[in-house]
C-alpha positions in Angstrom: 0.0 0.0 0.0 1.1 3.6 -0.7 2.1 5.7 2.3 0.2 9.0 2.8 3.1 11.4 3.2 1.0 14.2 4.6 -0.4 12.0 7.3 3.1 10.7 8.1 4.5 14.3 8.3 1.7 15.2 10.7 2.6 12.2 12.9 6.3 13.1 12.8 5.6 16.7 13.8 4.2 15.4 17.1 7.6 14.1 18.1 10.7 16.0 19.2 13.0 18.1 17.0 15.6 15.4 16.9 13.2 12.9 15.5 11.9 15.4 13.0 15.5 16.2 11.8 16.2 12.5 11.5 13.0 12.1 9.4 14.0 15.0 7.1 17.5 13.6 6.6 16.2 10.1 5.8 13.5 11.5 3.5 16.2 13.6 1.6 18.5 10.6 1.3 15.7 8.4 0.0 14.6 11.0 -2.6 18.3 11.4 -3.8 18.7 7.6 -4.1 15.4 7.3 -6.0 16.4 10.1 -8.4 19.8 8.5 -9.0 18.3 5.0 -9.6 15.8 6.5 -12.0 18.5 8.3 -14.0 20.6 5.1 -14.2 17.6 3.1 -15.4 16.7 5.7 -18.0 20.3 5.8 -19.3 20.5 2.0 -19.6 17.1 1.9 -21.3 18.1 4.7 -23.8 21.2 2.7 -24.8 19.1 -0.4 -25.6 16.3 1.5 -27.2 18.1 4.1 -29.3 18.2 3.5 -33.1 21.5 2.8 -34.8 22.4 4.4 -38.1 21.8 1.5 -40.4 24.0 0.9 -43.4 22.5 1.3 -46.9 20.3 -1.6 -47.9 19.6 -2.7 -44.3 16.0 -2.3 -43.1 16.3 -4.0 -39.7 19.2 -4.7 -37.3 18.9 -7.4 -34.6 21.3 -7.3 -31.6 21.7 -10.3 -29.4 23.4 -9.9 -26.0 25.1 -13.0 -24.7 26.4 -13.7 -21.2 29.3 -16.1 -21.1 31.5 -17.6 -18.4 35.2 -17.6 -19.1 37.7 -19.7 -17.2 40.9 -18.2 -16.1 43.7 -18.8 -18.6 47.3 -17.7 -19.4 47.4 -14.0 -20.4 44.3 -13.0 -18.3 44.9 -10.1 -15.9 44.4 -10.3 -12.1 45.0 -7.9 -9.2 45.1 -7.7 -5.5 43.7 -4.8 -3.4 47.0 -2.9 -3.3 47.7 -2.1 -7.0 49.5 -5.4 -7.4 48.2 -6.2 -10.8 49.7 -8.8 -13.1 49.3 -11.3 -15.9 48.7 -15.1 -15.4 52.0 -16.5 -16.7 51.3 -20.2 -16.2 48.6 -22.6 -15.0 49.7 -26.0 -13.7 47.9 -29.0 -12.2 47.3 -28.8 -8.5 49.7 -31.7 -7.9 52.6 -29.7 -9.4 52.1 -26.7 -7.1 54.4 -26.2 -4.1 52.9 -27.7 -1.0 53.2 -27.1 2.8 54.6 -29.7 5.3 51.0 -31.0 5.9 50.6 -31.6 2.1 48.3 -28.8 1.3 49.2 -27.0 -2.0 49.3 -23.3 -2.4 46.7 -21.9 -4.9 48.5 -19.0 -6.4 52.2 -17.8 -6.6 53.1 -14.1 -6.8 56.4 -12.8 -8.0 58.2 -11.1 -5.0 60.0 -8.7 -7.4 56.6 -6.9 -7.7 56.9 -5.6 -4.1 60.2 -3.6 -3.6 59.9 -1.2 -6.6 56.2 -0.4 -6.0 56.6 -0.3 -2.2 53.0 -1.6 -1.6 53.7 -3.4 1.6 49.9 -3.6 2.3 49.8 -6.9 0.3 52.3 -8.5 2.7 50.3 -7.2 5.7 47.1 -8.7 4.2 48.8 -12.1 3.7 50.0 -12.1 7.3 46.7 -11.0 8.8 44.9 -13.4 6.5 47.0 -16.4 7.8 46.6 -15.3 11.5 42.8 -14.9 11.0 42.5 -18.4 9.4 44.6 -20.1 12.1 42.7 -18.4 15.0 39.5 -19.4 13.3 40.7 -23.0 13.2 41.5 -22.9 16.9 37.9 -21.7 17.7 36.5 -24.4 15.4 38.6 -27.0 17.3 36.9 -25.8 20.6 33.5 -26.4 19.0 34.5 -29.9 17.8 35.9 -30.9 21.2 33.4 -29.5 23.6 34.1 -29.7 27.4 32.1 -28.9 30.5 33.7 -25.4 30.6 33.2 -24.9 26.8 31.4 -21.5 27.0 33.9 -20.1 29.6 36.9 -21.3 27.6 35.4 -19.9 24.4 34.7 -16.5 26.0 38.3 -16.3 27.4 39.8 -17.3 24.0 37.8 -14.6 22.2 38.6 -11.9 24.7 42.3 -12.8 24.4 42.2 -12.5 20.5 40.1 -9.3 20.5 42.3 -7.7 23.2 45.5 -8.2 21.2 43.9 -7.2 17.9 42.2 -4.2 19.5 39.0 -5.3 17.7 36.7 -3.9 20.4 36.6 -3.2 24.1 37.1 -6.9 24.5 36.5 -7.6 28.2 33.5 -5.4 28.6 31.8 -6.3 25.3 32.4 -10.1 25.2 32.3 -10.4 29.0 28.8 -9.0 29.2 27.5 -10.8 26.1 24.9 -13.5 26.5 25.8 -17.1 25.8 23.6 -17.3 22.6 25.1 -14.1 21.2 28.6 -15.2 22.0 28.1 -18.5 20.2 26.8 -16.6 17.2 30.0 -14.5 17.1 32.1 -17.6 17.7 30.6 -19.5 14.8 31.4 -16.5 12.5 35.0 -16.3 13.9 35.4 -20.1 13.3 35.4 -19.4 9.6 38.2 -16.9 10.1 38.8 -14.0 12.4 38.3 -10.7 10.4 40.7 -7.8 10.7 40.5 -4.2 9.5 43.7 -2.2 9.3 43.2 1.6 8.7 45.6 3.4 6.4 48.8 4.4 8.3 47.4 3.0 11.5 47.8 -0.8 11.0 49.2 -3.3 13.4 52.7 -2.6 14.7 55.5 -5.1 15.2 54.7 -5.9 18.8 51.0 -6.6 18.0 52.1 -8.8 15.1 54.4 -10.9 17.3 51.5 -11.4 19.8 49.1 -12.4 17.0 51.6 -14.8 15.5 52.2 -16.3 19.0 48.4 -16.7 19.6 48.0 -18.3 16.1 51.1 -20.5 16.7 52.9 -19.3 13.6 56.6 -18.4 13.3 57.3 -14.8 14.0 58.4 -14.0 10.4 55.2 -15.4 8.9 57.1 -17.7 6.6 56.7 -21.4 6.0 58.8 -24.3 4.5 57.5 -25.3 1.1 58.3 -28.4 -1.0 58.5 -28.5 -4.8 55.4 -30.1 -6.2 57.3 -31.8 -9.1 60.4 -33.2 -7.3 59.2 -33.2 -3.7 62.5 -31.5 -2.7 62.5 -29.0 0.2 62.9 -25.4 -1.0 66.0 -23.7 0.2 64.4 -20.5 1.4 61.3 -20.2 3.6 58.4 -18.5 1.8 55.8 -16.0 2.9 52.5 -17.9 2.7 49.0 -16.7 3.7 45.6 -15.6 2.5 44.7 -12.6 0.4 42.0 -11.4 -2.0 42.7 -11.8 -5.7 40.4 -10.3 -8.3 40.0 -11.1 -12.0 40.0 -7.9 -14.1 38.1 -7.2 -17.3 41.2 -7.5 -19.4 40.9 -10.9 -21.0 43.4 -12.4 -23.4 40.6 -13.6 -25.7 39.6 -10.0 -26.3 43.2 -8.7 -26.6 44.9 -11.3 -28.8 45.7 -9.8 -32.2 48.2 -10.3 -35.1 48.8 -8.6 -38.4 50.9 -9.2 -41.5 50.4 -6.0 -43.6 47.9 -3.3 -42.8 47.4 0.5 -42.5 50.4 2.8 -41.9 50.6 6.3 -40.3 50.7 9.0 -42.9 53.6 11.0 -41.3 55.9 8.4 -39.8 55.0 5.6 -42.2 55.0 3.2 -39.2 52.1 0.7 -38.6 49.3 2.3 -36.7 48.5 1.1 -33.1 45.6 -0.9 -31.7 43.5 -3.9 -32.4 40.6 -1.8 -33.6 42.6 -0.2 -36.4 44.3 -3.5 -37.3 47.6 -2.1 -36.1 51.0 -3.5 -35.4 52.6 -4.7 -32.1 54.6 -1.9 -30.5 58.3 -2.7 -30.2 59.3 -0.1 -27.6 62.6 1.2 -26.2 62.9 -1.4 -23.5 62.3 -4.2 -26.1 65.0 -2.7 -28.3 67.4 -2.7 -25.3 66.6 -6.4 -24.7 67.6 -7.3 -28.3 70.7 -5.1 -28.1 71.7 -6.9 -24.9 71.4 -10.2 -26.7 73.4 -8.9 -29.6 70.6 -9.8 -32.1 71.5 -7.0 -34.5 70.0 -8.5 -37.6 66.6 -9.1 -35.9 66.7 -5.6 -34.6 67.5 -4.1 -38.0 64.6 -6.0 -39.5 62.3 -4.7 -36.7 63.3 -1.1 -37.3 63.3 -1.1 -41.1 61.3 -3.5 -43.2 58.8 -4.4 -40.4 58.3 -0.7 -39.6 58.9 2.4 -41.7 61.3 1.5 -44.6 58.8 2.1 -47.4 60.9 0.8 -50.3 62.4 -2.0 -48.2 59.1 -3.5 -47.0 57.5 -3.5 -50.5 60.6 -5.2 -51.9 60.6 -7.7 -49.0 56.9 -8.5 -49.6 57.6 -9.1 -53.3 60.6 -11.3 -52.6 58.7 -13.4 -50.0 55.7 -13.9 -52.3 58.0 -15.1 -55.1 60.1 -17.3 -52.8 63.3 -15.2 -53.3 65.8 -13.9 -50.8 64.8 -10.7 -48.9 67.0 -7.8 -50.2 69.0 -5.4 -48.0 66.9 -2.9 -46.1 67.1 0.8 -46.9 66.8 4.1 -45.0 63.8 4.3 -42.6 61.2 7.1 -43.1 62.1 8.3 -39.5 65.3 9.6 -40.9 63.5 11.7 -43.6 61.0 13.0 -41.0 64.0 14.1 -38.8 65.7 16.0 -41.6 62.4 17.8 -42.5 61.9 18.8 -38.8 65.5 20.1 -38.7 64.9 22.0 -41.9 61.7 23.5 -40.3 64.0 24.8 -37.5 66.2 26.5 -40.1 69.0 23.9 -40.1 70.0 22.8 -43.6 70.2 19.1 -42.9 70.5 16.9 -46.0 71.0 13.1 -46.6 73.8 12.1 -48.9 73.6 8.5 -50.1 77.1 7.1 -50.7 77.1 4.9 -53.8 79.6 2.1 -53.8 81.8 1.8 -56.9 81.8 -1.7 -58.3 85.0 -2.8 -59.8 84.7 -4.4 -63.2 86.1 -7.9 -63.9 88.5 -6.5 -66.6 90.3 -4.4 -64.0 
């Protein structure tokens, strides 16, 4: 049934000023939310309803929207909650993953080189607190499984001890005065894992961490011994293991994979255009050039910077040679060189290119 707002307002006015102010605040909030939802609905509806400009000869265009599930695969992008994004480089069977001393395999391996340069230490804090929360939850679950006569008292004492160290609440007062039923409700939630919240710049300090690790019966450095899943050998260094949130981002390799042989070129630089939408080439940037230089792959590099890029004559000759099954001729001068000379001339510098022609000695001489 609809609410008579005028009658409701009359009822509210009979209450104190505080109640009236609270009512006004709630009403304004509700009206704002209603307006926002209506706008969003209209925007989405207009996208679906608006007519597209149809190509000539087409009288009706039918669009079908399909929802699909995509399994995680190599090349998909994932991220944690600390800007620690990355690409899935390999997916192996569970049996080949490194495992703990009790035989449980780890689910995901992150490269530690992603931490020092970015300085996002929050991800390590999350892993440590995640492990502590899980272990403390297991201890509470164990108390549920092995109930004794003093179960409620022991449970209350354990929860006060955890909450006191973690500064989760005014532990003794809140949990001490809590009814048995309410305490059991909290305890069942904690048994799935004790939850922590660390404010920015005000997270747990070293002393609190040491106490938490001691409570959770974990080594003070938060590291564990791992074994190679393929060989069964013990790993030399102990590894930081714990629990953290990982999210799958909307950058899927199926949508990004792209290749080209020939295609459009930029008018000024004569280099292939960029992007999948324009059927562009793969960018071979500065850092990739340095990598090839470091390997000493000079011929590959020359090919990349000339016939695969902006050597206009060279690439057309190479294409003809390849289609005829002949050897690819020597590459020429890239268009970049001509662009540079023109830019220098625009600055008033008379820069010119002189091509040195080699004199070929005749057989008679």
